[in-house]
KELO-687043 format. One line per field, with one value per residue (C-alpha): chain; residue number from 0; x, y, z. Coordinates in steps of 0.02 Angstrom, whole numbers, plus 50000, padded with zeros to 5 digits. Layout:
c (A; ...)
k (NUM; ...)
u (X; ...)
v (Y; ...)
w (Z; ...)
END
This chain:
c (A; A; A; A; A; A; A; A; A; A; A; A; A; A; A; A; A; A; A; A; A; A; A; A; A; A; A; A; A; A; A; A; A; A; A; A; A; A; A; A; A; A; A; A; A; A; A; A; A; A; A; A; A; A; A; A; A; A; A; A; A; A; A; A; A; A; A; A; A; A; A; A; A; A; A; A; A; A; A; A; A; A; A; A; A; A; A; A; A; A; A; A; A; A; A; A; A; A; A; A; A; A; A; A; A; A; A; A; A; A; A; A; A; A; A; A; A; A; A; A; A; A; A; A; A; A; A; A; A; A; A; A; A; A; A; A; A; A; A; A; A; A; A; A; A; A; A; A; A; A; A; A; A; A; A; A; A; A; A; A; A; A; A; A; A; A; A; A; A; A; A; A; A; A; A; A; A; A; A; A; A; A; A; A; A; A; A; A; A; A; A; A; A; A; A; A; A; A; A; A; A; A; A; A; A; A; A; A; A; A; A; A; A; A; A; A; A; A; A; A; A; A; A; A; A; A; A; A; A; A; A; A; A; A; A; A; A; A; A; A; A; A; A; A; A; A; A; A; A; A; A; A; A; A; A; A; A; A; A; A; A; A; A; A; A; A; A; A; A; A; A; A; A; A; A; A; A; A; A; A; A; A; A; A; A; A; A; A; A; A; A; A; A; A; A; A; A; A; A; A; A; A; A; A; A; A; A; A; A; A; A; A; A; A; A; A; A; A; A; A; A; A; A; A; A; A; A; A; A; A; A; A; A; A; A; A; A; A; A; A; A; A; A; A; A; A; A; A; A; A; A; A; A; A; A; A; A; A; A; A; A; A; A; A; A; A; A; A; A; A; A; A; A; A; A; A; A; A; A; A; A; A; A; A; A; A; A; A; A; A; A; A; A; A; A; A; A; A; A; A; A; A; A; A; A; A; A; A; A; A; A; A; A; A; A; A; A; A; A; A; A; A; A; A; A; A; A; A; A; A; A; A; A; A; A; A; A; A; A; A; A; A; A; A; A; A; A; A; A; A; A; A; A; A; A; A; A; A; A; A; A; A; A; A; A; A; A; A; A; A; A; A; A; A; A; A; A; A; A; A)
k (0; 1; 2; 3; 4; 5; 6; 7; 8; 9; 10; 11; 12; 13; 14; 15; 16; 17; 18; 19; 20; 21; 22; 23; 24; 25; 26; 27; 28; 29; 30; 31; 32; 33; 34; 35; 36; 37; 38; 39; 40; 41; 42; 43; 44; 45; 46; 47; 48; 49; 50; 51; 52; 53; 54; 55; 56; 57; 58; 59; 60; 61; 62; 63; 64; 65; 66; 67; 68; 69; 70; 71; 72; 73; 74; 75; 76; 77; 78; 79; 80; 81; 82; 83; 84; 85; 86; 87; 88; 89; 90; 91; 92; 93; 94; 95; 96; 97; 98; 99; 100; 101; 102; 103; 104; 105; 106; 107; 108; 109; 110; 111; 112; 113; 114; 115; 116; 117; 118; 119; 120; 121; 122; 123; 124; 125; 126; 127; 128; 129; 130; 131; 132; 133; 134; 135; 136; 137; 138; 139; 140; 141; 142; 143; 144; 145; 146; 147; 148; 149; 150; 151; 152; 153; 154; 155; 156; 157; 158; 159; 160; 161; 162; 163; 164; 165; 166; 167; 168; 169; 170; 171; 172; 173; 174; 175; 176; 177; 178; 179; 180; 181; 182; 183; 184; 185; 186; 187; 188; 189; 190; 191; 192; 193; 194; 195; 196; 197; 198; 199; 200; 201; 202; 203; 204; 205; 206; 207; 208; 209; 210; 211; 212; 213; 214; 215; 216; 217; 218; 219; 220; 221; 222; 223; 224; 225; 226; 227; 228; 229; 230; 231; 232; 233; 234; 235; 236; 237; 238; 239; 240; 241; 242; 243; 244; 245; 246; 247; 248; 249; 250; 251; 252; 253; 254; 255; 256; 257; 258; 259; 260; 261; 262; 263; 264; 265; 266; 267; 268; 269; 270; 271; 272; 273; 274; 275; 276; 277; 278; 279; 280; 281; 282; 283; 284; 285; 286; 287; 288; 289; 290; 291; 292; 293; 294; 295; 296; 297; 298; 299; 300; 301; 302; 303; 304; 305; 306; 307; 308; 309; 310; 311; 312; 313; 314; 315; 316; 317; 318; 319; 320; 321; 322; 323; 324; 325; 326; 327; 328; 329; 330; 331; 332; 333; 334; 335; 336; 337; 338; 339; 340; 341; 342; 343; 344; 345; 346; 347; 348; 349; 350; 351; 352; 353; 354; 355; 356; 357; 358; 359; 360; 361; 362; 363; 364; 365; 366; 367; 368; 369; 370; 371; 372; 373; 374; 375; 376; 377; 378; 379; 380; 381; 382; 383; 384; 385; 386; 387; 388; 389; 390; 391; 392; 393; 394; 395; 396; 397; 398; 399; 400; 401; 402; 403; 404; 405; 406; 407; 408; 409; 410; 411; 412; 413; 414; 415; 416; 417; 418; 419; 420; 421; 422; 423; 424; 425; 426; 427; 428; 429; 430; 431; 432; 433; 434; 435; 436; 437; 438; 439; 440; 441; 442; 443; 444; 445; 446; 447; 448; 449; 450; 451; 452; 453; 454; 455; 456; 457; 458; 459; 460; 461; 462; 463; 464; 465; 466; 467; 468; 469; 470; 471; 472; 473; 474; 475; 476; 477; 478; 479)
u (48074; 48076; 48228; 48277; 48297; 48394; 48357; 48276; 48428; 48406; 48535; 48588; 48443; 48558; 48650; 48490; 48404; 48552; 48582; 48397; 48367; 48301; 48389; 48561; 48603; 48770; 48859; 48776; 48907; 48917; 48897; 49000; 48867; 48853; 49042; 49042; 48898; 48985; 49146; 49058; 48928; 48959; 49044; 49176; 49184; 49329; 49420; 49420; 49488; 49611; 49673; 49799; 49869; 49886; 49976; 50090; 50136; 50154; 50341; 50452; 50556; 50742; 50828; 51006; 51112; 51285; 51370; 51341; 51369; 51233; 51178; 51161; 51072; 50955; 50909; 50872; 50767; 50663; 50632; 50566; 50463; 50377; 50356; 50266; 50151; 50194; 50136; 49963; 49945; 49997; 49873; 49732; 49762; 49780; 49623; 49517; 49582; 49522; 49353; 49313; 49436; 49542; 49612; 49743; 49869; 49937; 50055; 49993; 50114; 50069; 50078; 50101; 49973; 49926; 49976; 50150; 50298; 50412; 50602; 50648; 50782; 50649; 50555; 50645; 50590; 50407; 50254; 50172; 50023; 49966; 49785; 49703; 49561; 49425; 49340; 49205; 49338; 49425; 49271; 49287; 49478; 49507; 49386; 49536; 49546; 49472; 49548; 49668; 49773; 49800; 49962; 49865; 49757; 49697; 49825; 49796; 49872; 49850; 49702; 49585; 49488; 49345; 49417; 49597; 49723; 49871; 50040; 50086; 50243; 50141; 50016; 50005; 49851; 49824; 49713; 49647; 49671; 49707; 49575; 49481; 49438; 49264; 49227; 49152; 49169; 49019; 49104; 49254; 49163; 49278; 49358; 49481; 49510; 49377; 49320; 49366; 49178; 49130; 49138; 49094; 48933; 48812; 48899; 48914; 48725; 48713; 48827; 48699; 48569; 48683; 48691; 48500; 48502; 48625; 48511; 48359; 48451; 48511; 48335; 48259; 48396; 48325; 48147; 48079; 47940; 47826; 47730; 47589; 47443; 47296; 47136; 46974; 46844; 46776; 46905; 46853; 46945; 47020; 47106; 47170; 47242; 47330; 47410; 47465; 47540; 47641; 47711; 47753; 47845; 47942; 47986; 48054; 48148; 48338; 48491; 48471; 48280; 48167; 48004; 47876; 47781; 47648; 47693; 47640; 47720; 47889; 47999; 48127; 48221; 48202; 48296; 48417; 48546; 48510; 48530; 48716; 48772; 48674; 48701; 48886; 48916; 48828; 48920; 49090; 49051; 48994; 49158; 49256; 49154; 49189; 49375; 49381; 49289; 49407; 49560; 49622; 49658; 49503; 49604; 49609; 49418; 49385; 49483; 49561; 49738; 49862; 49892; 50077; 50156; 50236; 50405; 50353; 50322; 50154; 50056; 49929; 50070; 50157; 49995; 49965; 50147; 50139; 49979; 50056; 50211; 50099; 50013; 50182; 50229; 50069; 50114; 50291; 50247; 50169; 50317; 50438; 50340; 50352; 50531; 50593; 50509; 50570; 50750; 50753; 50676; 50791; 50959; 50958; 51110; 51111; 51115; 51255; 51360; 51358; 51411; 51557; 51616; 51610; 51670; 51824; 51800; 51648; 51730; 51771; 51616; 51474; 51306; 51206; 51337; 51335; 51144; 51128; 51259; 51155; 50991; 51057; 51121; 50960; 50864; 50710; 50674; 50523; 50568; 50488; 50335; 50406; 50536; 50671; 50697; 50849; 50941; 50923; 50980; 51137; 51176; 51152; 51264; 51396; 51404; 51418; 51561; 51658; 51641; 51698; 51850; 51900; 51893; 52003; 52130; 52146; 52164; 52272; 52439; 52427; 52378; 52476; 52460; 52324; 52212; 52249; 52179; 52025; 51998; 52009; 51887; 51769; 51779; 51739; 51589; 51517; 51541; 51457; 51302; 51264; 51175; 51116; 51286; 51388; 51312; 51464; 51531; 51711; 51785; 51957; 52071; 52092; 52213; 52322; 52310; 52363; 52513; 52562; 52551; 52660; 52793; 52786; 52802; 52949; 53034; 53012; 53093; 53244; 53265; 53202; 53165; 53274; 53124; 52968; 52813; 52697; 52535; 52392; 52252; 52087; 51970; 51832; 51949; 52021; 51851; 51779)
v (49917; 49734; 49625; 49448; 49332; 49171; 49085; 49245; 49354; 49508; 49522; 49691; 49782; 49904; 49958; 49964; 50073; 50192; 50205; 50219; 50357; 50516; 50619; 50579; 50728; 50806; 50863; 50738; 50684; 50496; 50438; 50302; 50173; 50227; 50214; 50040; 49986; 50057; 49966; 49801; 49796; 49924; 49854; 49992; 50014; 49898; 49943; 50130; 50097; 49956; 49965; 50107; 50026; 49856; 49934; 50034; 49875; 49769; 49802; 49773; 49917; 49914; 49900; 49964; 49969; 50021; 50047; 49868; 49686; 49723; 49551; 49484; 49637; 49648; 49464; 49477; 49634; 49558; 49399; 49500; 49609; 49453; 49382; 49541; 49539; 49722; 49740; 49674; 49794; 49942; 49890; 49880; 50050; 50137; 50049; 50103; 50281; 50290; 50213; 50327; 50472; 50423; 50263; 50219; 50081; 50044; 49917; 49822; 49741; 49594; 49646; 49832; 49971; 50051; 50224; 50167; 50212; 50069; 50072; 50029; 49906; 49807; 49764; 49596; 49529; 49582; 49494; 49620; 49636; 49770; 49828; 49937; 50050; 50131; 50296; 50209; 50127; 50294; 50407; 50554; 50554; 50612; 50757; 50878; 51049; 51191; 51334; 51422; 51486; 51315; 51217; 51063; 51154; 51017; 50896; 50737; 50703; 50515; 50399; 50318; 50157; 50114; 50228; 50166; 50296; 50248; 50331; 50441; 50337; 50178; 50231; 50315; 50407; 50410; 50542; 50530; 50711; 50851; 50923; 51082; 51211; 51179; 51048; 50902; 50729; 50620; 50458; 50493; 50574; 50725; 50872; 50759; 50692; 50637; 50472; 50430; 50409; 50585; 50675; 50517; 50472; 50537; 50459; 50296; 50300; 50327; 50178; 50068; 50130; 50079; 49905; 49901; 49942; 49800; 49681; 49738; 49719; 49545; 49490; 49565; 49518; 49341; 49398; 49347; 49444; 49337; 49443; 49325; 49359; 49408; 49308; 49382; 49465; 49297; 49203; 49035; 48918; 48820; 48974; 49023; 48848; 48856; 49024; 48956; 48802; 48913; 49011; 48850; 48781; 48944; 48939; 48761; 48787; 48778; 48745; 48605; 48614; 48662; 48755; 48817; 48980; 49058; 49155; 49317; 49279; 49356; 49316; 49442; 49482; 49646; 49786; 49858; 49930; 50108; 50061; 50021; 50196; 50289; 50161; 50139; 50327; 50356; 50215; 50277; 50453; 50388; 50295; 50451; 50556; 50434; 50431; 50621; 50636; 50512; 50595; 50433; 50378; 50313; 50165; 50094; 50086; 50036; 49872; 49909; 49854; 49985; 49988; 49995; 49927; 50027; 49998; 50092; 50255; 50296; 50445; 50333; 50237; 50398; 50465; 50305; 50298; 50478; 50438; 50282; 50382; 50503; 50356; 50285; 50452; 50448; 50273; 50320; 50371; 50200; 50112; 50214; 50166; 49980; 49993; 50051; 49908; 49779; 49842; 49823; 49650; 49593; 49666; 49599; 49582; 49396; 49434; 49560; 49427; 49323; 49477; 49506; 49326; 49336; 49516; 49561; 49749; 49744; 49651; 49811; 49909; 49922; 49851; 50014; 50111; 49981; 49976; 50164; 50161; 50031; 50120; 50289; 50213; 50116; 50167; 50093; 50159; 50118; 50059; 50154; 50079; 50140; 50002; 50019; 49878; 49768; 49843; 50019; 49960; 49887; 50050; 50149; 50031; 50042; 50231; 50214; 50089; 50198; 50344; 50243; 50168; 50333; 50418; 50282; 50295; 50481; 50469; 50313; 50383; 50529; 50432; 50351; 50162; 50176; 50286; 50180; 50029; 50128; 50187; 50009; 49955; 50095; 50032; 49855; 49913; 50008; 49859; 49745; 49857; 49795; 49630; 49621; 49610; 49529; 49382; 49354; 49498; 49557; 49529; 49602; 49588; 49775; 49758; 49639; 49752; 49904; 49808; 49750; 49926; 49994; 49861; 49895; 50083; 50057; 49941; 50069; 50202; 50090; 50031; 50170; 50122; 50190; 50252; 50337; 50239; 50330; 50402; 50281; 50341; 50373; 50223; 50321; 50373; 50198; 50117; 50259)
w (50151; 50100; 50120; 50072; 50219; 50244; 50409; 50470; 50434; 50325; 50185; 50118; 50198; 50289; 50132; 50030; 50160; 50162; 49976; 49930; 50057; 49976; 50109; 50035; 49927; 49871; 50030; 50149; 50280; 50313; 50493; 50577; 50537; 50355; 50333; 50408; 50294; 50140; 50182; 50219; 50080; 49942; 49788; 49791; 49980; 50019; 49859; 49898; 50072; 50037; 49857; 49881; 50039; 49956; 49809; 49925; 50019; 49862; 49866; 50016; 50082; 50042; 50211; 50232; 50392; 50328; 50498; 50554; 50505; 50379; 50322; 50499; 50568; 50419; 50431; 50618; 50592; 50451; 50550; 50697; 50580; 50513; 50688; 50745; 50593; 50571; 50391; 50435; 50583; 50474; 50341; 50469; 50548; 50378; 50313; 50460; 50452; 50271; 50314; 50463; 50453; 50604; 50680; 50810; 50843; 51017; 51092; 51244; 51367; 51477; 51660; 51623; 51637; 51471; 51533; 51588; 51475; 51425; 51427; 51246; 51301; 51395; 51235; 51207; 51376; 51366; 51297; 51182; 51067; 50943; 50943; 50810; 50870; 50766; 50817; 50917; 51027; 51059; 51056; 51175; 51178; 50999; 50985; 50973; 51054; 50949; 51052; 50932; 51079; 51157; 51140; 51088; 50959; 50840; 50912; 51009; 51179; 51175; 51169; 51294; 51266; 51385; 51517; 51500; 51444; 51333; 51354; 51206; 51172; 51153; 51020; 50851; 50786; 50598; 50517; 50340; 50286; 50408; 50527; 50480; 50611; 50686; 50553; 50648; 50570; 50618; 50564; 50679; 50827; 50829; 50740; 50651; 50475; 50353; 50282; 50104; 50074; 50133; 49965; 49868; 49961; 49828; 49676; 49775; 49791; 49603; 49575; 49663; 49539; 49395; 49472; 49477; 49291; 49260; 49353; 49253; 49087; 49136; 49179; 49020; 48897; 48872; 48838; 48667; 48583; 48476; 48351; 48300; 48188; 48295; 48291; 48232; 48339; 48394; 48497; 48563; 48679; 48535; 48463; 48634; 48658; 48489; 48533; 48701; 48618; 48501; 48649; 48740; 48588; 48573; 48759; 48749; 48585; 48598; 48491; 48362; 48375; 48232; 48257; 48133; 48142; 48035; 47879; 47961; 48130; 48186; 48336; 48401; 48560; 48652; 48565; 48695; 48577; 48632; 48815; 48807; 48760; 48895; 49033; 48995; 48985; 49151; 49239; 49179; 49238; 49408; 49431; 49383; 49503; 49644; 49604; 49596; 49761; 49844; 49764; 49688; 49508; 49420; 49354; 49530; 49534; 49354; 49368; 49198; 49163; 49106; 48918; 48962; 49119; 49258; 49179; 49022; 49115; 49035; 49101; 49189; 49271; 49326; 49400; 49499; 49555; 49621; 49714; 49794; 49843; 49940; 50023; 50076; 50153; 50256; 50315; 50371; 50552; 50585; 50505; 50612; 50769; 50730; 50663; 50833; 50926; 50797; 50812; 51001; 50994; 50852; 50906; 51084; 51201; 51161; 50975; 51004; 51092; 50932; 50834; 50954; 50931; 50741; 50718; 50822; 50794; 50911; 51056; 51149; 51096; 51226; 51173; 51182; 51085; 50945; 50948; 50923; 50786; 50695; 50729; 50670; 50508; 50479; 50324; 50240; 50066; 49960; 49784; 49642; 49560; 49395; 49388; 49257; 49131; 49164; 49014; 49086; 49258; 49183; 49094; 49254; 49353; 49217; 49235; 49423; 49410; 49288; 49407; 49558; 49470; 49389; 49560; 49635; 49494; 49521; 49711; 49734; 49670; 49793; 49950; 50090; 50115; 50248; 50141; 49987; 50080; 50132; 49953; 49886; 50021; 49966; 49786; 49842; 49944; 49796; 49682; 49808; 49806; 49630; 49661; 49480; 49396; 49536; 49629; 49742; 49849; 49838; 50011; 50049; 50200; 50226; 50373; 50273; 50119; 50220; 50290; 50116; 50045; 50186; 50154; 49967; 49996; 50113; 49988; 49850; 49958; 49996; 49815; 49701; 49522; 49381; 49284; 49350; 49297; 49179; 49248; 49209; 49099; 49189; 49181; 49097; 48957; 48938; 48907; 48802)
END
């Protein structure tokens, strides 16, 4: 097999040898080396592995920590998240799991053995690093037990890299698809998940052939066919020279030049009009076959923009959004692993001291109790790819506000001063959730409000009014 060399280095020979192999037929399983070559060199290799992850991470998660000084805690968490480079580590482990069928991420601690569990509250004081391992790094430790009666049947008990075991609490193993009983995956060296290339190997080989066709058409598209009157049976050197001169003139002709040809001579380009239909049809089908084999929308491989955006809710957009939602669910275990570490490193005892100084309610609350309150109320929700237009968001928020205010108007006349203050605080919190309509938050002194309502209630009892005030109309009815 020939290869092009630059400074003695073969270019593309590995991929060409693989994709031109006659032994690749439908159902051929890709090995570890084939998967690596496809990812590194195939036109669609990186796109199949990375495009869904990039799209899933294109939007930041919406972080909420309601039982905390939310703005301060959220800011500290996001700063630590960026400092750890968490999004990049998650991208890498998910990418390699799609390439090979399995990948692992582990946290290493300076001065600690890899098999030693770590007290979570020690995370702020430790020097840590995250490593992502492919199947070759962990080969032998992720074969998975195939005994149906075993407790660890098709489950991993941790990983080992070059003889060093990692404690289960310090690593996460990501499988692309679930393992099948006694179905060995050559690319992952075990009975684990499967590479995204496994079912698509044969059509990916066909795609290379379509690229060869493109190259041939490109090289032949500029060919000119000169149909010149043939000389008689006796051709001497003079006639040959004249014919050669005509071809040379034709070769050098360009825009703004004028050339003359014989009355019987014709000059045309190669007729490739019948090639476009067959070649284009085959290429489109190959892309669809690859997308079907990889269980991903063909639009992600075709590089075609949607006729309508995600906000319009077209069928293509809905299909892609559903696919990305599934991808995000598969990423959640890795996010949860890194979320826990980021929380402990962000909400440190030193950070909590600043909270106690600025928020009197926490001055008598122990650090660990406050930490677990914050952690238990922590939520990270992915926004929908099918984003609503601003006009629809305003309508939705308007309905929410009417409901909140109508509920308060019904409850307030029946409540004691303490619960009235809490209800008004609940209304303010719900209004503050709408960052689109209200840029400045509504901040109330709830303790002062409660004291004022008690004094007002006591005053009303001492000096009753002559006339009972009329019951206010519900807010929803008033604005209808």
